[in-house]
Structure formats: C-alpha cells, structure tokens
N, C-alpha and C positions, 0 to 999 in steps of 0.2 A: 504492499499499501503508499503511496505517494505522500509525501506529507506537503502543502498548499504555501506557498509563500502569499500570506495574506496580509496585505497592506493597513489595513482597516485600524488593527489596533496602535500602529505607528502613527498614525494621522491623527486618530481621537486624541492619543498623547499629547501628539504635537501641537494640535489646537486648542486644549485645555491649557498646555505651559503659556500658551502664547495671551491667552485670557486672562493666566494669573500670573502673567509678568508685571503687570499694574499695582500686583500688593507686592511690593520690594522686591521683585524676581524672585516669587515662590513658587514659579514655572518651572524653574531650575527642577524640579524633584521631579518633573513629570515630563518633561522635554529630555531632561538627560537618560531618562530610563528608555524612551523611545528609540534615542540615537543608539543606547547600546544594543537595544533587541534587533534594531535593523541592521546593523554591524554583524552581529552575531547570526543571525540569518542569511546574510549575502556570505559571508565566510563559510557555514555551512553547505550552501547553495553551489558556490563555486567549487570546493571540495568532491560532492558529491551528487554531481547535475541530475542523475539518474533517478535519485531518490527524492527530488521537488518535482513539481509542478508549481507554473507559475512564470511570471515575468520577472527577472531579477533588474531589469533596468527599472521596473514599476518597483521593487524595493530601493535602490539605489535613489531616486527621485524621493522616497519617501524620508529615506537616509538624512538626503540633502537638505530636506525642508526642516528635520526635527535638528539637523547643525545650524541651521539660520535663528531658528527660536530659541535654541538653547543658547546661542551667542547674543540675542537680544536679551535674553533672562540674565545673563553674567552681566551685562554691561549696567541692567536696571539695577541689580543685586549692587554692584559697585557705585553705583549713584546714589543708591539708599545708603548705604554705607557711610557716604561723603554727607551726607544732608545729616543724617545724623551726628557723626562725630562734630560737624563743624557748627553746628548749632542754627543752622539755617532753618530745622524742622521746626522750631518755636515761631520763628517769623511766618513760614506758609501757612503752619496753623492760623498765627492772628489774622494773616488775609483772608482763607477761608471762613473763619468764623464772622468778619466784616460782611465779605459778600454775599453770605448765607442772613444776616439780619437785614441787609438792603432788600434782596430778595423779598423776605419775610414783609418788609416794609412796603413795600410795592406793591404787592396783590392785597 
C-alpha cells in the first residue's frame, strides 16, 4: 500500500501560523512543525519513490509556503521582543487606549 503525499496538513498549519503571527510571533509553533513535516515527507519520498503516491513538487511548494510563513513569524517574534524590552509597548498601549476612547466618544 502506497503512502500519500497529502499537502493539506502542511497548508493548514502554515495558514494558521500566518494568522497567529500577529500574536507576538506565536505562529512559529504552527509553521515550524509544518515545515518539518513537509521536509520529512519530501526526503522519504525521494528515498523511496515507489512507496509514495502524489506530487513531490506539490509538497515542495507547501514546504516553501511553510518556510516563508516561518520567517515572517520569526521576524515578528524578534520585533515583539524588541518592543517589550525597549519599553515602547507602554506607549503603544496608551495610543491604543486613546484611539479606543475616541472611537467610543464618536459613537
């Protein structure tokens, strides 16, 4: 019985990782495993091509998407760490609260 190179899991984890990157780069925990899964499946399919069915190029594309989203998450994580350590977070929070008050007053 041949194993399938199903790219759905890699794409789902990658897209969820992209959505979670706005939460301090925490999408790293979703896009990282997506990249590792895609990389492992590609290596296994290249070593034993008779045991797998499906397109290796499709899995390679999924791996590229996961890598790009992983890089975005790492950059955003470093940015979040920078903002928290330099104290700019309190200023950001004050501006956000001011904007929320202005929005509440206008309605």
